[in-house]
VOKOLPA-737277 format. One record per residue (C-alpha): residue in three letters; residue number from 1; chain; y, x, z. Coordinates in Angstrom, 3 decimals, always signed. Each point is the difference from the previous one (the first is absolute). Example, Ala and Ser with C-alpha at 12.3 -4.5 7.8 and 13.67 -1.06 7.14 Angstrom:
BEGIN
residu_num_chaine_v_u_w
ALA_1_A_-4.500_+12.300_+7.800 $
SER_2_A_+3.440_+1.370_-0.660 $
This chain:
BEGIN
residu_num_chaine_v_u_w
UNK_1_A_-84.189_+23.469_-57.714 $
UNK_2_A_+2.177_-2.517_+2.816 $
UNK_3_A_-0.899_-3.096_+0.298 $
UNK_4_A_+2.407_-3.114_+0.342 $
UNK_5_A_-0.162_-1.323_+3.327 $
UNK_6_A_+1.149_-3.150_+1.183 $
UNK_7_A_+1.669_+0.777_+3.382 $
UNK_8_A_+0.209_-3.192_+1.076 $
UNK_9_A_-3.706_-0.825_-0.592 $
UNK_10_A_-2.622_+1.148_+2.399 $
UNK_11_A_-3.269_+1.573_-0.934 $
UNK_12_A_-2.010_-3.663_+0.473 $
UNK_13_A_+3.063_-1.646_-2.018 $
UNK_14_A_+2.147_-1.292_+2.452 $
UNK_15_A_+3.592_-0.268_+0.411 $
UNK_16_A_+1.796_+2.199_+2.393 $
UNK_17_A_+2.953_+1.992_+1.216 $
UNK_18_A_+0.048_+3.426_-1.085 $
UNK_19_A_+0.123_+2.568_+3.245 $
UNK_20_A_+2.656_+2.165_-0.407 $
UNK_21_A_+0.036_+1.194_+3.633 $
UNK_22_A_-0.893_+3.472_-0.954 $
UNK_23_A_+2.710_+0.129_-2.783 $
UNK_24_A_+3.027_+2.327_+0.447 $
UNK_25_A_+3.638_-1.688_-0.246 $
UNK_26_A_+1.644_+0.829_-2.382 $
UNK_27_A_+3.243_-1.158_-1.771 $
UNK_28_A_-0.534_-3.102_-2.112 $
UNK_29_A_+1.965_-1.215_-2.547 $
UNK_30_A_-0.369_-3.058_-2.605 $
UNK_31_A_+1.673_-1.845_-2.468 $
UNK_32_A_-0.390_-2.832_-1.952 $
UNK_33_A_+2.076_-2.276_-2.797 $
UNK_34_A_-0.662_-3.687_-1.839 $
UNK_35_A_+2.112_-1.960_-1.727 $
UNK_36_A_+0.910_-4.000_-0.371 $
UNK_37_A_+0.819_-0.781_-3.473 $
UNK_38_A_+2.543_-2.773_-0.292 $
UNK_39_A_+2.228_-1.515_-2.694 $
UNK_40_A_+3.582_+0.999_-0.211 $
UNK_41_A_+1.472_-3.037_+1.715 $
UNK_42_A_-2.061_-0.117_+3.419 $
UNK_43_A_+0.643_+4.406_+0.014 $
UNK_44_A_+4.012_-1.456_-0.356 $
UNK_45_A_-0.418_-2.369_+2.539 $
UNK_46_A_-1.436_+2.567_+2.278 $
UNK_47_A_+2.842_+2.489_-0.879 $
UNK_48_A_+2.730_-2.917_+1.187 $
UNK_49_A_-1.459_-0.445_+3.021 $
UNK_50_A_-0.866_-3.873_-0.988 $
UNK_51_A_-3.437_-0.626_+0.602 $
UNK_52_A_-0.462_-2.648_+2.651 $
UNK_53_A_-2.402_+1.885_+2.326 $
UNK_54_A_+2.738_+2.828_+0.704 $
UNK_55_A_-0.174_+3.622_-1.109 $
UNK_56_A_-3.153_+0.626_-1.616 $
UNK_57_A_+0.362_+3.743_-0.381 $
UNK_58_A_+0.981_+0.691_+3.776 $
UNK_59_A_-2.545_-3.124_+1.116 $
UNK_60_A_-2.832_+2.056_-1.988 $
UNK_61_A_+1.173_+3.413_+1.060 $
UNK_62_A_-0.507_-1.290_+3.448 $
UNK_63_A_-3.645_-2.003_-0.636 $
UNK_64_A_-1.072_+3.536_-1.876 $
UNK_65_A_+0.855_+1.890_+3.200 $
UNK_66_A_-1.842_-2.330_+2.229 $
UNK_67_A_-3.089_-0.067_-2.466 $
UNK_68_A_-0.556_+3.574_+0.619 $
UNK_69_A_+0.033_-0.265_+3.749 $
UNK_70_A_-2.383_-2.848_-0.117 $
UNK_71_A_-2.379_+1.623_-2.367 $
UNK_72_A_-3.289_+0.612_+2.373 $
UNK_73_A_+0.712_-3.681_+0.922 $
UNK_74_A_-0.744_-1.145_-3.661 $
UNK_75_A_-2.290_+2.484_-1.357 $
UNK_76_A_-2.976_-0.016_+2.095 $
UNK_77_A_-1.360_+3.165_-0.449 $
UNK_78_A_+3.505_+1.785_+0.378 $
UNK_79_A_+1.042_+2.066_+3.216 $
UNK_80_A_+2.576_-0.742_+1.925 $
UNK_81_A_+2.870_+2.495_-0.143 $
UNK_82_A_+2.784_+1.484_+1.266 $
UNK_83_A_+2.695_-0.085_-2.789 $
UNK_84_A_+2.491_+2.261_+0.115 $
UNK_85_A_+2.104_-1.361_-2.853 $
UNK_86_A_+0.223_-3.072_-2.609 $
UNK_87_A_+2.300_+0.099_-2.954 $
UNK_88_A_-0.149_-3.247_-2.158 $
UNK_89_A_+2.616_+0.119_-3.092 $
UNK_90_A_+0.608_-2.843_-2.220 $
UNK_91_A_+2.149_+0.162_-3.013 $
UNK_92_A_+0.652_-1.845_-3.045 $
UNK_93_A_-0.267_+0.965_-3.529 $
UNK_94_A_+1.507_-2.842_-2.509 $
UNK_95_A_-0.913_+2.026_-2.811 $
UNK_96_A_-3.259_-0.892_+0.467 $
UNK_97_A_+0.113_-2.398_+2.161 $
UNK_98_A_-1.585_+0.749_+3.041 $
UNK_99_A_-0.001_+0.748_+3.802 $
UNK_100_A_-1.507_+3.712_+0.755 $
UNK_101_A_-1.415_+0.321_+3.437 $
UNK_102_A_-0.782_+3.496_+1.297 $
UNK_103_A_-1.521_+0.628_+3.216 $
UNK_104_A_+0.061_+3.367_+2.016 $
UNK_105_A_-2.412_+0.170_+3.420 $
UNK_106_A_-0.379_+3.225_+2.124 $
UNK_107_A_-1.810_+0.673_+3.195 $
UNK_108_A_-1.322_+2.947_+1.730 $
UNK_109_A_-3.797_-0.650_+0.554 $
UNK_110_A_-3.920_-0.061_-1.153 $
UNK_111_A_+0.400_-2.409_-2.290 $
UNK_112_A_+2.151_-0.876_-3.526 $
UNK_113_A_+3.082_-2.490_-0.160 $
UNK_114_A_-1.566_-1.212_-3.805 $
UNK_115_A_-0.828_-3.278_+1.313 $
UNK_116_A_+3.269_-0.637_+1.844 $
UNK_117_A_+2.140_+1.031_-2.787 $
UNK_118_A_-1.538_-2.575_-2.519 $
UNK_119_A_-0.391_-2.373_+2.441 $
UNK_120_A_+3.989_+0.558_+0.331 $
UNK_121_A_+0.503_-0.398_-4.022 $
UNK_122_A_-2.470_-2.993_+0.434 $
UNK_123_A_+1.684_-2.095_+2.183 $
UNK_124_A_+3.834_+1.015_-0.899 $
UNK_125_A_-0.983_-1.578_-4.004 $
UNK_126_A_-1.844_-2.963_+1.532 $
UNK_127_A_+3.220_-0.430_+2.128 $
UNK_128_A_+2.087_+0.290_-2.930 $
UNK_129_A_-2.590_-2.464_-1.840 $
UNK_130_A_+0.420_-2.588_+2.751 $
UNK_131_A_+4.026_-0.031_-0.349 $
UNK_132_A_+0.070_-0.588_-3.861 $
UNK_133_A_-2.925_-2.078_+0.013 $
UNK_134_A_+2.280_-2.872_+0.427 $
UNK_135_A_+2.356_+0.760_-3.312 $
UNK_136_A_-2.993_+2.163_-2.189 $
UNK_137_A_-3.152_-1.627_-0.199 $
UNK_138_A_-1.026_+3.155_-2.355 $
UNK_139_A_+0.704_+3.082_+2.289 $
UNK_140_A_-2.711_+1.936_+0.512 $
UNK_141_A_-1.044_+3.330_+1.623 $
UNK_142_A_-1.555_+3.296_-1.350 $
UNK_143_A_-0.488_+3.232_-0.205 $
UNK_144_A_-0.736_+0.734_+3.898 $
UNK_145_A_-1.026_+3.618_+0.219 $
UNK_146_A_-0.245_+3.121_+2.358 $
UNK_147_A_+2.179_+2.664_-1.716 $
UNK_148_A_-0.261_+2.858_+2.612 $
UNK_149_A_-2.075_+1.058_+2.905 $
UNK_150_A_+0.602_+3.010_+1.998 $
UNK_151_A_-2.352_+0.970_+2.812 $
UNK_152_A_-3.159_+0.359_+1.114 $
UNK_153_A_-3.252_+1.780_-0.441 $
UNK_154_A_-0.488_-1.233_-3.842 $
UNK_155_A_+3.320_+1.410_-1.195 $
UNK_156_A_+3.428_-1.362_-1.517 $
UNK_157_A_-0.301_-2.357_-2.574 $
UNK_158_A_+2.975_-0.995_-2.579 $
UNK_159_A_-0.743_-2.679_-2.371 $
UNK_160_A_+3.491_-1.257_-1.755 $
């Protein structure tokens, strides 16, 4: 029977950054998703480009990309990584109505990019929220989750 081990806690119960020095570098990929739930009228304002703060989807896309690159500055025990690719996509689903957000992050390294993908989605969602809050007080963020992880010793995870 294998014990569950908290990798960021040492034997004395103190937080520490995991030593990845002996790990073999591999291609690492992570994909995360989330949504911002809005009123139909707000979605129409976004689609028509009538939000006073500017192009909501483009600004949120850039914010998500920046966030992925800054993850180790935001999450205390996260390793700084050389990221090879960050792709953040936002799309409107008028039927629900929501803004869907997806982030794909790639690197070739000794540790994964799950936190970078999750951070990209989170900050993109927060940016959408910030840009619409003046016209919609009921907007809310939901369902931010890791949907895919590839590479590394622990193997691949698909969780769609």
